[in-house]
C-alpha positions in Angstrom: -86.4 -11.5 14.9 -88.4 -14.7 13.8 -88.7 -15.4 17.6 -90.3 -12.1 18.3 -92.4 -12.2 15.2 -93.6 -15.8 16.5 -94.3 -14.6 20.2 -96.3 -11.5 18.8 -98.6 -13.7 16.4 -99.5 -15.8 19.5 -100.3 -12.8 21.6 -102.5 -11.3 19.0 -104.2 -14.7 18.5 -104.6 -15.2 22.3 -105.9 -11.8 22.6 -108.5 -12.3 19.8 -109.5 -15.5 21.3 -110.1 -13.5 25.0 -112.1 -10.9 23.1 -114.3 -13.4 21.4 -114.7 -15.3 24.8 -115.8 -11.9 26.1 -118.2 -11.2 23.7 -119.6 -14.7 23.8 -120.0 -14.3 27.6 -121.7 -10.8 27.4 -124.2 -12.4 24.8 -125.1 -15.4 26.9 -125.6 -13.2 29.9 -128.0 -10.8 28.0 -129.8 -13.8 26.8 -129.8 -16.2 29.7 -129.0 -13.8 32.6 -126.3 -14.0 35.3 -126.9 -17.9 35.7 -125.1 -19.4 32.8 -123.9 -22.6 33.6 -120.3 -22.5 32.4 -119.5 -18.9 32.8 -118.4 -18.6 36.6 -118.1 -14.6 36.7 -120.4 -11.8 36.0 -118.9 -10.8 32.8 -121.2 -7.8 32.1 -121.2 -6.6 36.1 -117.2 -6.6 35.8 -117.3 -4.4 32.5 -119.9 -2.1 33.9 -117.9 -1.8 37.2 -114.7 -1.0 35.0 -116.3 1.5 33.0 -117.6 3.3 36.4 -114.2 3.3 37.7 -112.5 4.7 34.4 -115.3 7.2 34.6 -114.8 8.2 38.3 -111.2 8.5 37.6 -111.9 11.8 35.4 -109.2 12.8 32.8 -107.3 9.6 33.8 -110.2 7.6 33.0 -110.7 9.4 29.6 -106.9 8.7 28.9 -107.3 5.1 29.8 -110.5 4.6 27.4 -108.7 6.3 24.7 -105.5 4.1 24.8 -107.8 1.1 25.2 -109.7 2.1 22.1 -106.6 3.0 20.1 -105.2 -0.4 21.0 -108.6 -2.3 19.7 -108.9 0.0 16.6 -104.9 -0.7 15.7 -105.6 -4.6 15.8 -108.5 -4.3 13.2 
């Protein structure tokens, strides 16, 4: 069980780092536009596209958003 707990902690920490990097990418692109030197992708554009795809999916999109929000709130 110790191994599973250790793996779980690593996954949680990596997820938190990933979310922090996404938040940093959003802030930098809002401040400086899409031409941020060390961000290779369009973070805000990708998030907008994801939300648009989930919205176009109707009820399935709403369920997916509810699950994502549940997982984020569970973490906090």
